[in-house]
Structures are given as structure tokens and as C-alpha cells.
C-alpha positions in Angstrom: 91.1 104.5 114.1 89.3 105.1 110.9 90.9 104.4 107.5 92.3 107.6 106.0 90.5 108.7 102.9 91.5 111.2 100.3 88.9 113.8 101.5 90.5 113.7 105.0 94.0 114.6 103.9 93.6 118.4 103.4 92.1 118.8 106.9 94.8 116.8 108.6 97.6 118.5 106.8 96.2 121.9 107.6 96.0 121.1 111.4 99.5 119.6 111.5 98.1 116.3 112.8 100.7 113.9 114.2 100.7 110.2 114.3 102.6 110.2 117.6 100.7 108.3 120.3 101.0 108.1 124.0 101.3 104.3 124.4 103.7 102.4 126.7 105.7 100.5 124.1 109.1 99.2 125.0 111.8 100.3 122.5 113.6 97.4 120.6 116.7 99.6 119.9 118.8 102.3 121.5 121.2 104.9 120.1 124.3 103.2 118.9 122.7 99.9 118.1 123.6 98.3 114.7 120.7 97.2 112.7 119.9 95.4 109.5 116.9 96.7 107.5 114.5 93.9 106.5 114.2 93.2 102.8 110.4 93.2 102.6 108.3 93.7 99.5 104.7 94.2 100.6 102.0 94.4 98.0 100.4 97.4 99.8 101.5 100.6 101.5 104.9 100.9 103.1 107.1 103.8 104.2 110.2 101.7 103.8 112.4 103.0 100.9 113.6 100.3 98.6 117.2 101.6 98.6 117.6 100.8 102.3 116.2 97.3 102.2 118.8 94.7 103.2 121.3 97.5 104.3 123.1 98.0 107.6 122.8 101.1 109.7 123.3 102.6 113.2 120.4 103.9 115.3 121.1 107.5 116.1 117.9 108.6 118.0 114.6 107.3 119.2 111.8 109.7 118.2 109.1 108.0 120.3 106.0 105.9 119.6 103.9 106.4 116.5 101.2 104.7 114.6 102.6 102.1 112.2 101.5 103.4 108.7 101.7 100.0 107.0 98.9 98.6 109.1 96.9 101.8 109.6 96.7 102.4 105.9 95.0 99.1 105.4 92.5 99.4 108.3 94.4 96.9 110.4 94.8 99.0 113.5 97.4 101.4 114.8 100.1 98.9 115.8 102.0 101.5 117.8 105.8 101.3 117.8 109.0 103.3 118.0 110.4 105.3 115.2 114.2 105.7 115.0 116.6 107.9 113.1 119.0 105.5 111.5 122.3 106.6 109.9 123.6 104.8 106.8 126.9 105.5 105.1 126.3 106.4 101.5 128.8 103.7 100.6 126.5 101.1 102.3 123.6 102.4 100.1 125.3 103.1 96.8 128.6 101.3 96.8 132.3 102.0 96.8 132.2 104.8 94.3 130.1 106.9 96.7 131.7 109.4 99.1 133.4 107.9 102.1 132.5 111.0 104.2 128.8 111.2 103.8 125.8 109.6 105.6 122.1 109.6 105.1 119.6 109.5 107.9 116.3 107.7 107.5 113.4 107.4 110.0 112.4 103.8 110.4 109.7 101.9 112.4 110.6 98.9 114.6 109.0 96.5 112.1 111.4 97.5 109.4 114.6 96.5 111.4 116.4 93.6 113.0 119.4 93.7 115.2 122.6 93.3 113.2 124.5 90.1 114.1 
């Protein structure tokens, strides 16, 4: 896969291009699994929001296999892996003063997560 350049973005956005790929990659997680988000701080591109790093969540859904943007953006290949919808309580993210009734769902790649022990 070629490295995405600025002049390519408009054409891809207009066609609704997807980074979903048809590769046989075994999922690491299933719905209901408890996970811990890795606290990584790469110097380059990442789709991992800072406010979920080091936080605990629960996998709600497996969206399938997609190109891993962190490697693709740096010309290091597709590194296909599963993307999951992960539910976090807002108290986990923002502390005890946050609502005890609300949750936030974030889509995360395999490489961003570890099983919660």
C-alpha cells in the first residue's frame, strides 16, 4: 500500500474509501472481554486518544479487520487487525465527579489493548 499523501485525501473521502480488509486475522478479544488500554506515547501518528490510555473498558463489538493506521501512515505496511467498540464508564475516564450513569464508546485496534487481569 502506498503512503497516503495530502493530494490523495480529497479523492478518497469523495469515494467513501474504507480501510476494511479481507484478511483472515484471528480476533484477540470478544464481546464482554475486559481490557486495559496500553499507555503508549508514540512520536508519530496514532488514533489512540490520550484520555483512554491506561484506562479499563469492556469490548462491546468486533467491527472486523482493518488496516492499522499507525503503521500505514508511516509506510510500514497494513498490519491488518481487528477493531473493537470498547465501552468506558465516564467515571473511569474523568473520575468520581463524572456521572455514574454514562458511558463512552471508542473504536480501538488490537495493538492498543491488553486483556485486563
